[in-house]
N, C-alpha and C positions, 0 to 999 in steps of 0.2 A: 585335192580330189583323192589322191592315193591314200592319205590319212583317213578320210571319211570312209572309203571303201574297205580299208583294212579294219577300221572300227566295226563296220557293219558285218564283215566276215567273222571277226572275233566274237561279236555279239551273237550271231547265228550259231557259231560253234558252241558257245557257252549254253545257249538254249538247247542245242542238240545233246550236249553232255548231261544236262539236267533230265532230259526226256529218255536218254539211252545210257544210263551210268554203267551198265554191265559191259558196254563196248570199250570202256576206258579203264577197266580194272582187271586185275589178274583173275583168271577163272577160279572158281571155288571147286575144290575137289571134295566131293561128298564121300564120307567113309562110313557113316552110320545110317543104315537103311531105315525107312519108316516101318512101323508095325503094319502088318496086313490085317484088314478087317476079317472077322470070323467068316463072313459070307464067302470070301475068296478062299480062305484056307479050307473050309468045309465043302467047297464046290457046290453051293446051294442053288446055283442058277444055270441057265442054259449055256452061258459062256462067261469067262473072266477076262476083262479087258483092262489093260494098263494104258493110261493116257499120260504122256510125258511131254512137258512143255517148258523145259529149262532153256534159258537163253544166255549165251555168252557173246553172241553177235547181235545183230539188229533184233529188237523185240517188237513183234506185231501185236501190241497190247490188245486192241479191240478184237482182232481176229482170234486170238487165243481165248479170250473170254467167251466170244460167240461160239467157237467150236467146242469148248468145254461144256457149255450149256446144251448145245446140240447133241453131243455124245451122251450126256446125262439123260436127256429126253428120250433118245433112241434106246438107251439101255433099259429105262423103265418100261418102255413099250415092248421090248423083246425079252424081258426077264433076264437081263445080263447083269452081272456084278461088275462094278467099275471102280477103278482107283485112279485119281488124278494126283500127279506128283511132279515136283521139280527137283527131286532128290535122286541123283544118278546112282546112288549106292543100291538102289533097288535092282540094278543090273548085275545081279549075282545069280549064278546057276540055280541055287536052291530056292530063290524067290521067283525067278522067271518061270520056273516049272509050274507055278500055280496059274499062269496066264495062258490064254489061247491066242491072244492078239495083243501086239504092242502098237500104239499109235504115237507117232512123233508129231505133236501139234505145234507146228511152227518152231520146233526146236532148232537152235542155231549155235554155231561156234564149237570150240573144242569142249565136248561134254563129258566124255567117258575116259576113265583110266584104261591102260592096256588090259588089265584084268576084266574090267567091266565090258570093254569091247569084245574080248574073247567070249565072255558069257553070253552076250547078245548074239554074236556070230553063231555060237553053238545052238542057241535057241532057234534061230532062223533056219539053220541047216538041218535041225531035227524036226522041222515042219511047223514051227510057230509062225503065226501070221504077222504081217506088218502093214500098216497104213501110214504113209507119209503125207502130211498136210503142208502145202506151199513151201515154206522155208526149210522143211526137212530135206529138200533137194537142192539147196542153194550152195554157193561157192564156199560158205563158211565151214563145210565138211570136207574140203579138199585134202586135208591132212590125213584122212583115213581112206586110203585108196580102195580097200576092199569094199567098204560101204558104198563109195561112189561108183565103183565099177560093177559090183555084184548085186547091190540092193537097188540103188537109184538107176544105175545103168545109163547114165548120161552125165555130161559135164555142164553145169550152169555157167554161162559166161556173162550174163547180164540181162536186164530187161529193157524194153524200149522206154524212152523218155521223150517228152515233148512231141506228141502226147504219150503219156504213160499208158492210158487206156485207149484201145483201138477197137473198131468194129470189124467183125469177120463173119463169113458165112460158114456154118458148120454143116457138113453133109454126112448123113448116116447111110453108108453104102452096104454094109454087111450086117446080117443078123438083126434086122430092124424089128424083129418081134421079141428080142430079149427084154426082160422086165425092166432093165436099167434104162432103156431108151425107147420102149414102144410107145410111150405117151408123147414123144416128140414127132414133129413133122419130118419128112425126109430131109429137109434142110431148114435152117433157121439162122437169123442174124443174132449175133451176141456181142456185147461189148465186154472186154476183159483186158487184163494185163497179160498179153500173149508173149510166150517165150519161143 
């Protein structure tokens, strides 16, 4: 019985390694940044957005693809220029200066060198915008205390399992006329992976 369970566990681990190879390899340090499109450099649109989805931790494959498609669609509707990349070398002061907002789309793990971290920190402290999607706030970033304490402002400890997705009642108590929530009822049931 123990041999069978050990074989099954090893088999599942091998499947997981095939699905998530970045979790079992040394992080790649990006040194050469991608070229920026002319629309970004010339500031030809209402806003320049950088969408970064590199992963050295767990990779949310489907969520990254869906969010990238969503951001592309929104950018087209809003006349924004958009760059998608998994190359962390774009986190250089001279390149970040072209962007208004940086989105971490499920970015996980140790991603940036100390120089890249400093450039991103300066970008944010000088008023650059940030949007963190799901795993951008997970425990895989705990080695960068400034990011966790000043940007995310919370410590992820884990999410529920068994069941992973749970039903909850959301109540909108303040500013219910705000455009982001005015189309919702005062309360609603929602199933999600609650933290």
